[in-house]
N, C-alpha and C positions, 0 to 999 in steps of 0.2 A: 816299939816292942822288936827286938834284937831275934836274927836268926843265922846267929853263930854255926849252929848247930845243921846247919840245911843240909851240909854236905859231910860227907865221913870221908875227910880228906885222908887217907893214904897216901901220902907223897912220897918223892923219894926213890926209896927203895924199891920198891912193892914195884911200882913203877917201871924204873931203870930195869930193874930183871923182868920184868916182862918183855920189853923191845929186845934186850939181849936176848932173851932166850929166840926171840922169832928172827935176827935177822944178820949177816956174818959179817966179816968183816970188812966187806966190799959193803954192807948195807943193803943186801939180797933182802925182800918179804917173802915168805913162806905161804903166808896167811894173810886175810885182811876180813875184819871182824864187822858188820853192816850191821847196825841197830835203828830196828825201822818196831813202827805202828801198825793199828790195824787199820790204817788209809793211806793214800799219796801214794807219789811216784817210785819209792823205795818195792813199795808190794810189786807192781808192777814190774819196775827189774828185778825183782826175785823169781815171779813168774815166766820173765821170759828168758830168764839165767843168763843175761846181756854180759851182767857183769863176767858171769865164769868166763862164758865166749871168749868176754876182751881177754881175760887173764889166764884162764887155764894153761894157753899156749904159751903164755911163759915162765910156767911153773908156780903159780900163782894160785891158791887154792882161795875160798870168798867161805866164810862163815856168818851164816843170819841168827839174830839174838833179836828176838821180840822185847816188847816193852810194852806195859799198859799205859803208860804215862811219859813225859819227857824229862823230869823231875829223876827218876832211878837212870835212866838213860844217861845223864850228864855226869852223875856220880858214877857209873861204872867207867864212861868216857878219863874220867878223870883218872883213876885207876889205872887206866892202860887198856881196860878190858873189852874195850870197843874201840875201834880207828874213827869210826864213818857211821854218823847218822842225821837222822831230820826229824825235828821238833821246833814246837812252837817260839813264839817273841818272847815268852816270859822266864823259861828253862834256862836257857845259858845267861840271862842278866844274872839270876839268884848264883846261879854256879860261878859265874867271873866275881861276885860280890864276896864267896868262900873263897876263892885263889884256886880255884879249877884249873887245870891245864888242858884250855879249849880255846877254838880259833873259830871267827865264822868263815862258812869256806865256798858259800851260794846262799842267794836269795831265794824266796819266792812270795810274791803278796799273793796274801788270801783275799779272796775278791766275795766268798760267800761258806755257808757250811758249818757256823759255829754262831752263838748268843745265847741269849737265854729262854727257858723255856720254863711255863706253867702249866698248872692241869686246866682242861679246855673248861672247867667250871670254875677256877680260880676267881675270884673277887679283883686279883688283881689285875689291872685294864692298864695302867701305864707303870714307867720307871719309878714314879712321889710313892707309886704302891708297895714296893720293897720297902721301904722304910718299916722296921722294927718285925723285920720275916727270916725266915733261915734260908741261906741261899747256898745249893750245896755245888762244892768246885775244887778239882786237886786243886791244892797249895804249889803256889811256884810255878804253874801252868799256865799259856793263854790263855783260860779261861778266868783264874786271877786277874789278866790284866783289864781283860773284859768286864768284869765285874766293879776293879778301882773307874774306868775309865765311863760305863753307865750311870754309876751312883755322881759322878763328878757333872755328867749331863743335866741330870734333873738338881743338883744342888745338893746333891747328901755324900755325907762321909762316909768312912770306911764302918766308923764308930755308930752307925745309924742301922748296919745289919749285924744279923749274926750269923758271920761263916762258917760253915760245916765241912770242913775238910775232909774230900773223900776222893779215891779213885772213882773212875769210873765204873769200873765193874762193880764197884760196893755204891756209887750212887744213882745207878741206875733204878735197881727195886726201893731206895729210900724214898727217889721220888714218887715212885709207882703207888709204894703204901701211903705217901704224906708225910713222911718222919720230915721232909723239906718242902718249902714252898716253893722255890723255884732253883732251875738246875741251868748251872749255867755250863757247855760243855759242847765240843765241837765232834764234828763226822768222822766214824760213821754213827758213836752213840745219840749226836742232835735229831738222825734221820729218825734212830731207833725209839726216841724218846717221842718225838713228833708223829710218829705212824704208829706204834704198837701199844704206847706206854700214856694215850691219853693226853695228850701234851701240844700247847700251843704256844709259838713262838711270840713272848712278850719285844723282843728286842732280835734283832738280826745284828752282827757287831760291825757290820761296814756300816749300819747307820750313825755308828758310835764316833768310828776310829778308823784310821787304816790299821793295819796289820798284813805282819808278813810270817810265815814259815821261814827256819834257817835250813839249812844240812851245815852242821858243826863236824870238826874234825879234832883229834886228841893233837897236843899243841905238838908234842916230842916227833909224831907223826908226821903231822905237817913238814915239821922243820929238817927233819931224816928225808921224807921220804915226798919231797914235791911232787917229785916228777907223777907216783903214784897218785897222787890225791888228785892231783889234772886231770890224769885218766879217769878216775872215779869219778868228779863233776863231769867232764863230755860225756860219757855213760848216761848219765842220770839226767842232764838233760836233753839229750836225742831220745830217749823214754821216754821223758817229758812232752814231747814236740808231739814224738807217736800218738802219745796219751790223749792229747787235743782232737783227733781228726778221729778217733775211736772208741769213744766213751761205752755204748753199746759194750765191747770187748775186753774191756778195762773193769766196770763192774763183774761181769763174770770172772776176771781174772782175782779180784778183790776178792767175791765170796768167797772163790776157792780156797785161797791161800788164811783168807781170815777166819772162813766159819760161820763169816755175817750173811746172813739170809740176801741173797740176791736181788730181792725187790726194795732193800733197804741199802743196799749199795749203788743200785741204780741211780736210785734219789740221790746218794751222796756223790757219784760220778759223773752225773749230769751238771751239777750246779758247780764242781770244781774248777779250780785252777790248776793246770800241769806245767804251768810255765821253770824253768827252772834259767835262773841267770845269775850274776856278779852280784855282789852286796854294794848296791849304787850309793853315791851322795845320800840321795832322798831315803833310801833305805837306813842309813846309817841315822840319820838326822830323825825319824820314825823310832826307830829303835835306842837313841840316846833317851825320847821321851819317854818312853817306856822305863827305862833304869832309874831315870829322874824323879818322877811320881812315886817310884817304889821308893827311892831312902826318903824322898820327902814325907812318906807314909811310914817309915821304920820299920819297914817289909827288909829290906837288906839292910846290913852294918853298917857301910859304907858307899862313898859316890863311886861308880866306874863310868869311867869311857870308854863304851864302845867300839871307836877307831883305833884302839890299842890293842885288840885282837882280833883285827879284821887280816885273814890272810890274803895275801898276794902271790900270786904265782910267777915263777922266773920270765912269764913270757907276758906279765900286766907293768 
């Protein structure tokens, strides 16, 4: 099954025009566009105004753009509408396979906070029980990878389930009303389903495989403004270190920024990993496994080499 239309690749002129309008002959950046979702270090960075405090004295503004999931963020980044953002492991694989202009700028292991939920009274008690069931998840998201690897763990194939492609805001009600029999999702939606929508954790992703989230940058931005990108990564990394030691405050800020209730964000913040670091060889190997698996299943149209788009700053 080909996924050539996964991204609307408006390459070339549109991207070039976007960058030309933002940079003068010396390559000065006037505005940085940051893509974020309803969880993670970038939400905290926004609430602390860490990037604004760092870049405003340099005459650089920061614009924040919220996305419900990674795939639309990758589309926006490809056409130059977003410079930097945080996503799970699958969106950049689909994007790279579609020829998107992106690079991996930093990585973050996921140790908790994502998996597959079923209703508390569901007869589904094991992975094998998912056979023939309707599983909701966002196509091309990290949840997609969790589903694929969970099925493999039980000797099932992708054809053994009925995938129901839903965004997180749509999947929540579908899960609550029984339109789907299982829901693969990440925090804070994972916590919402577990605590507010009568969900039971069937499998935690960490029981199945190693997973990572990533900080992705537009390729042209990384090439032209490498020093700026390194500063963004450095500020994000410092924010992550702070968050590791201040989870109570993190929960309050996540709730304030996203509108997700504090009790939900408290669950998500307590079990999250906020450590941001380089894209190590181990992370590359893990991510290559995700890409190879998706190609084997026909979910992406061609094989990709993850290492080819790992950004290295001038300092490394």
